[in-house]
Each structure stands twice: as structure tokens, then as C-alpha cells.
PARO-62984 format. One record per atom (N, C-alpha, C): atom name; z, x, y. Coordinates in steps of 0.001 Angstrom, whole numbers, plus 500000, padded with zeros to 6 digits. Each point is the difference from the previous one (the first is absolute). Layout:
<atoms>
ATOM atomo     up   east  north
ATOM    CA      Z      X      Y
...
</atoms>
This chain:
<atoms>
ATOM atomo     up   east  north
ATOM     N 886928 669065 510523
ATOM    CA 501306 500728 500309
ATOM     C 500193 501346 499023
ATOM     N 499985 500724 499944
ATOM    CA 500554 501281 498670
ATOM     C 501297 500481 500482
ATOM     N 501230 500097 498574
ATOM    CA 501112 500288 500614
ATOM     C 499770 501972 499897
ATOM     N 499773 500757 499831
ATOM    CA 501051 501561 499829
ATOM     C 500413 500030 499477
ATOM     N 500637 500733 499091
ATOM    CA 501185 500623 500046
ATOM     C 500361 501062 499671
ATOM     N 500456 501379 501140
ATOM    CA 499943 501796 499662
ATOM     C 501045 500612 499942
ATOM     N 500798 500129 499236
ATOM    CA 501029 501411 500016
ATOM     C 499984 501166 501144
ATOM     N 500746 500371 500176
ATOM    CA 500201 501016 500836
ATOM     C 500549 500672 499850
ATOM     N 499801 501271 499872
ATOM    CA 501120 500864 499412
ATOM     C 499228 502236 501296
ATOM     N 501344 499588 501307
ATOM    CA 498528 501317 500808
ATOM     C 499850 499060 500681
ATOM     N 498435 501186 499685
ATOM    CA 499033 499248 501017
ATOM     C 498704 499947 499211
ATOM     N 500150 499796 498386
ATOM    CA 499442 499522 498401
ATOM     C 499759 497876 500344
ATOM     N 499448 499562 499367
ATOM    CA 499563 498737 499524
ATOM     C 499561 499999 499066
ATOM     N 500576 499322 499111
ATOM    CA 498872 499433 498835
ATOM     C 500256 498111 499672
ATOM     N 499359 500090 499346
ATOM    CA 499690 497840 499679
ATOM     C 501829 500459 499517
ATOM     N 500674 498277 499724
ATOM    CA 501232 499922 499234
ATOM     C 499210 498542 499626
ATOM     N 499865 500652 498704
ATOM    CA 499561 498302 499124
ATOM     C 501316 499361 499199
ATOM     N 499828 498716 500034
ATOM    CA 501607 499291 499219
ATOM     C 500446 500286 500995
ATOM     N 499635 499709 501674
ATOM    CA 501890 499864 500386
ATOM     C 499715 498008 500473
ATOM     N 501096 499621 499939
ATOM    CA 500563 498612 499997
ATOM     C 500324 499962 500893
ATOM     N 499103 498343 500566
ATOM    CA 499484 498657 501337
ATOM     C 500052 499699 499638
ATOM     N 499848 498845 501907
ATOM    CA 499742 498592 499868
ATOM     C 499230 499831 501097
ATOM     N 498915 498919 499951
ATOM    CA 500009 499859 500941
ATOM     C 499808 498132 500753
ATOM     N 500551 499840 501734
ATOM    CA 500053 498894 499844
ATOM     C 499551 499142 500831
ATOM     N 499469 498882 500383
ATOM    CA 498563 499672 501770
ATOM     C 501663 499988 500764
ATOM     N 499850 499796 501310
ATOM    CA 501163 499749 501103
ATOM     C 500392 499144 499713
ATOM     N 499860 499235 498943
ATOM    CA 500795 498386 499888
ATOM     C 501049 500167 499319
ATOM     N 500290 501528 499331
ATOM    CA 500669 499991 498520
ATOM     C 499493 499463 498515
ATOM     N 498438 499217 500156
ATOM    CA 499568 499797 498479
ATOM     C 498954 501525 499618
ATOM     N 500430 499874 498565
ATOM    CA 500043 501547 499652
ATOM     C 497846 499209 499776
ATOM     N 499958 501967 499868
ATOM    CA 498144 499212 499989
ATOM     C 499985 501017 498653
ATOM     N 498796 499597 499365
ATOM    CA 499804 499865 498932
ATOM     C 498740 501264 499342
ATOM     N 499671 499838 498762
ATOM    CA 499513 501544 500127
ATOM     C 498081 499613 499612
ATOM     N 499975 497994 499634
ATOM    CA 499573 500000 499530
ATOM     C 498406 499239 501182
ATOM     N 499294 501267 501256
ATOM    CA 500185 498934 500853
ATOM     C 500412 499077 501200
ATOM     N 501185 500704 499920
ATOM    CA 501364 500059 501021
ATOM     C 500392 498557 499867
ATOM     N 499953 499317 499020
ATOM    CA 500683 498693 499947
ATOM     C 501203 500451 500461
ATOM     N 500866 498685 499830
ATOM    CA 501256 500339 499887
ATOM     C 500671 499757 499063
ATOM     N 501026 500588 499237
ATOM    CA 500680 499555 499363
ATOM     C 501277 500727 499410
ATOM     N 501830 499460 499711
ATOM    CA 500800 501180 499894
ATOM     C 499939 501167 499826
ATOM     N 500885 500845 500566
ATOM    CA 500927 501473 499459
ATOM     C 498666 500253 499958
ATOM     N 498613 500248 500044
ATOM    CA 498769 500908 499628
ATOM     C 500516 501902 500325
ATOM     N 500118 500814 498513
ATOM    CA 500368 501351 501176
ATOM     C 498687 500932 499395
ATOM     N 500185 500524 500879
ATOM    CA 499073 500634 499308
ATOM     C 500252 502012 499938
ATOM     N 498564 500674 500223
ATOM    CA 500662 501220 498411
ATOM     C 498381 500836 501323
ATOM     N 500592 501298 500293
ATOM    CA 498744 500330 499854
ATOM     C 499371 501076 499245
ATOM     N 498985 500596 499967
ATOM    CA 499434 499986 498859
ATOM     C 499646 501937 500253
ATOM     N 499335 500858 498963
ATOM    CA 499932 501232 499910
ATOM     C 499844 501101 501244
ATOM     N 498519 498371 500634
ATOM    CA 500038 500331 501917
ATOM     C 500546 500553 501011
ATOM     N 501384 498611 499703
ATOM    CA 501298 499499 500236
ATOM     C 499703 498940 500803
ATOM     N 498577 499519 500454
ATOM    CA 499023 498508 500802
ATOM     C 501325 499531 498850
ATOM     N 499967 499044 500232
ATOM    CA 499467 497804 500060
ATOM     C 498979 499870 500557
ATOM     N 499080 498740 500262
ATOM    CA 499310 499773 500312
ATOM     C 499942 497997 500223
ATOM     N 500594 499467 500286
ATOM    CA 500345 498685 499729
ATOM     C 498815 498816 500902
ATOM     N 499033 499145 499571
ATOM    CA 499453 499345 500454
ATOM     C 500224 498384 500537
ATOM     N 499359 499946 501146
ATOM    CA 500010 498786 500456
ATOM     C 500659 499927 501230
ATOM     N 500832 500065 500220
ATOM    CA 501953 500510 501096
ATOM     C 499346 499980 501520
ATOM     N 500198 498473 500400
ATOM    CA 499715 500325 501765
ATOM     C 501490 499241 500170
ATOM     N 499587 500432 501409
ATOM    CA 501209 499824 501074
ATOM     C 501874 501510 500303
ATOM     N 500899 499721 499416
ATOM    CA 500061 501667 500304
ATOM     C 500891 499918 498856
ATOM     N 500149 501112 498857
ATOM    CA 500657 500530 499389
ATOM     C 501235 501185 499786
ATOM     N 500972 499664 500064
ATOM    CA 500901 500196 499261
ATOM     C 499912 500919 498912
ATOM     N 500407 501650 499636
ATOM    CA 500055 501056 498681
ATOM     C 501646 500435 500229
ATOM     N 500172 499679 498844
ATOM    CA 501346 500287 500001
ATOM     C 500070 501084 498011
ATOM     N 501116 500902 500823
ATOM    CA 499554 501022 498895
ATOM     C 501752 499486 498884
ATOM     N 499698 499585 499439
ATOM    CA 500866 499842 498619
ATOM     C 500845 501272 499573
ATOM     N 498996 500876 499024
ATOM    CA 500729 500806 499893
ATOM     C 498553 501407 499732
ATOM     N 500790 501032 499744
ATOM    CA 498619 501155 500627
ATOM     C 500540 501366 497868
ATOM     N 499113 499895 499967
ATOM    CA 499698 501606 499093
ATOM     C 501455 501127 500118
ATOM     N 500191 500101 498550
ATOM    CA 500954 501160 499887
ATOM     C 499607 501015 501049
ATOM     N 500641 500421 500483
ATOM    CA 500091 501398 501137
ATOM     C 499648 500157 501101
ATOM     N 499487 498154 500379
ATOM    CA 500500 499999 501104
ATOM     C 500367 498117 500971
ATOM     N 500089 499673 501373
ATOM    CA 500444 499165 499553
ATOM     C 499085 499246 501416
ATOM     N 500324 498847 500488
ATOM    CA 499501 499025 500598
ATOM     C 500338 500435 501463
ATOM     N 498607 500231 501078
ATOM    CA 500799 500486 501598
ATOM     C 500089 498362 499805
ATOM     N 499513 499644 500503
ATOM    CA 499664 498768 500758
ATOM     C 500643 498754 499010
ATOM     N 501459 499257 500323
ATOM    CA 499587 499103 499701
ATOM     C 498708 498590 499436
ATOM     N 499016 499797 500995
ATOM    CA 499221 499025 500488
ATOM     C 499054 500408 501333
ATOM     N 499065 499202 499492
ATOM    CA 498784 500467 501495
ATOM     C 499442 498771 499996
ATOM     N 499284 499708 500902
ATOM    CA 499083 498658 500605
ATOM     C 499027 499958 500387
ATOM     N 498526 500199 499785
ATOM    CA 499333 500138 500083
ATOM     C 498818 498363 500522
ATOM     N 499502 500099 500768
ATOM    CA 498680 499236 500658
ATOM     C 498365 500260 498121
ATOM     N 500503 498396 499959
ATOM    CA 498596 500654 499492
ATOM     C 499232 498654 499871
ATOM     N 498355 500332 499569
ATOM    CA 498498 499781 500410
ATOM     C 498880 499645 498772
ATOM     N 499775 498729 499195
ATOM    CA 499609 501072 498798
ATOM     C 498394 500353 500947
ATOM     N 499507 500144 500510
ATOM    CA 498630 500319 499982
ATOM     C 500294 501745 501088
ATOM     N 501163 500237 499988
ATOM    CA 499961 501393 499946
ATOM     C 501130 500547 499089
ATOM     N 500322 500999 499420
ATOM    CA 500525 500291 499112
ATOM     C 501526 500848 500891
ATOM     N 500875 499755 500381
ATOM    CA 501326 500491 500159
ATOM     C 500822 500990 499326
ATOM     N 499967 502121 500074
ATOM    CA 500426 500302 499197
ATOM     C 501149 500111 500885
ATOM     N 501596 499492 498598
ATOM    CA 501612 500651 500476
ATOM     C 499825 501489 499418
ATOM     N 500614 500852 500945
ATOM    CA 500402 500760 499090
ATOM     C 501816 500723 499047
ATOM     N 500938 499743 499428
ATOM    CA 500748 499721 499787
ATOM     C 500722 501758 499337
ATOM     N 500960 500589 501127
ATOM    CA 500116 502018 499756
ATOM     C 501627 499408 498798
ATOM     N 500181 500761 499358
ATOM    CA 501420 499954 499009
ATOM     C 499869 501773 500023
ATOM     N 501505 499989 500359
ATOM    CA 500139 501275 500209
ATOM     C 500790 500807 497902
ATOM     N 500069 501321 500085
ATOM    CA 500539 500608 499402
ATOM     C 501806 499810 500011
ATOM     N 500289 499833 498529
ATOM    CA 501675 500042 500259
ATOM     C 500869 501326 499646
ATOM     N 500777 500440 500288
ATOM    CA 500613 500908 499982
ATOM     C 500486 500929 501176
ATOM     N 500107 501363 499600
ATOM    CA 499811 500819 501462
ATOM     C 499128 500576 500160
ATOM     N 500117 499968 500982
ATOM    CA 498538 501103 500871
ATOM     C 500604 501545 500623
ATOM     N 500041 500969 499795
ATOM    CA 500465 501376 499873
ATOM     C 499547 501306 500960
ATOM     N 500498 500054 500850
ATOM    CA 499177 500462 500760
ATOM     C 501409 501517 500824
ATOM     N 499009 501561 500481
ATOM    CA 500749 501047 500086
ATOM     C 500871 499936 501303
ATOM     N 501464 500450 499475
ATOM    CA 500939 500197 501139
ATOM     C 500405 501329 500564
ATOM     N 499895 500022 501108
ATOM    CA 500659 501298 500656
ATOM     C 500961 500469 499322
ATOM     N 500270 501329 499330
ATOM    CA 501518 500445 499428
ATOM     C 501090 499318 501614
ATOM     N 500991 500081 499048
ATOM    CA 501072 500019 500714
ATOM     C 500800 500558 501276
ATOM     N 500132 500304 501006
ATOM    CA 500768 500872 500826
ATOM     C 501554 499300 500276
ATOM     N 500611 500609 500603
ATOM    CA 501233 499652 500545
ATOM     C 499921 498651 501109
ATOM     N 498177 500122 500614
ATOM    CA 500340 499427 501272
ATOM     C 499930 498249 498812
ATOM     N 499131 500005 499525
ATOM    CA 499988 498685 499061
ATOM     C 500774 499580 498493
ATOM     N 501011 500847 499620
ATOM    CA 501036 500224 499357
ATOM     C 499223 499635 498257
ATOM     N 500707 499799 498776
ATOM    CA 498801 500360 498688
ATOM     C 499832 499032 499952
ATOM     N 498965 499700 498742
ATOM    CA 499119 499126 499793
ATOM     C 500674 499210 498521
</atoms>
């Protein structure tokens, strides 16, 4: 399983380093980073390429975003993916920029009032 964290700013996407998330099995147990072993409260952070690659996960896994990096918000709280140890599944997670998006507005007319 490969989890990729991307930041979206309009049409541009960039990898996000330091996004905080957790991965659990469908039964609610945490997935460990050491060969997919189970232990409590395992937290992951995306690396400089926006990725994390936990190994040895079988069955259904649920990735939940906990905290994004500054200027980006978490778009989806959680995503579910079936895993197979013989084939890598990639989960793409996109975080949008926080703030205003500016657009050009038409000049005010009597029909549309003032802005």
C-alpha cells in the first residue's frame, strides 16, 4: 500500500510533507509501521515526496487524515482501500489550499446593483 498526500492549488498539485494521518484495519485495530504489525495509536507523517509506504497490510485498510500542513485543509476525513500484499495499491489524497480564490467579476450595472 502506498499513501500519497498532495496539495491542490488551482490546477497545480504538489507533494505535501508532514501530513498527519492514521491507518487502521477494517476491524478498528491500528496498522503498525513495522511490517504491518498491530499496536496502539500508530501515527504516520508523509515524507518529502508526500508518501508513506507501510508494508505487510492485508485485508481492508482505512486511512484517516488527522492534520494537514499549514495553508492546506484535509478534503476527505477517511478513505477505505482493499489491500493485497502481492500488488501495491496507491491511495491518492488531495488537500486544498486554505484561503480565498479570486475571480474577475463584471462591472456593476443597474440590473445587478452594487458589489
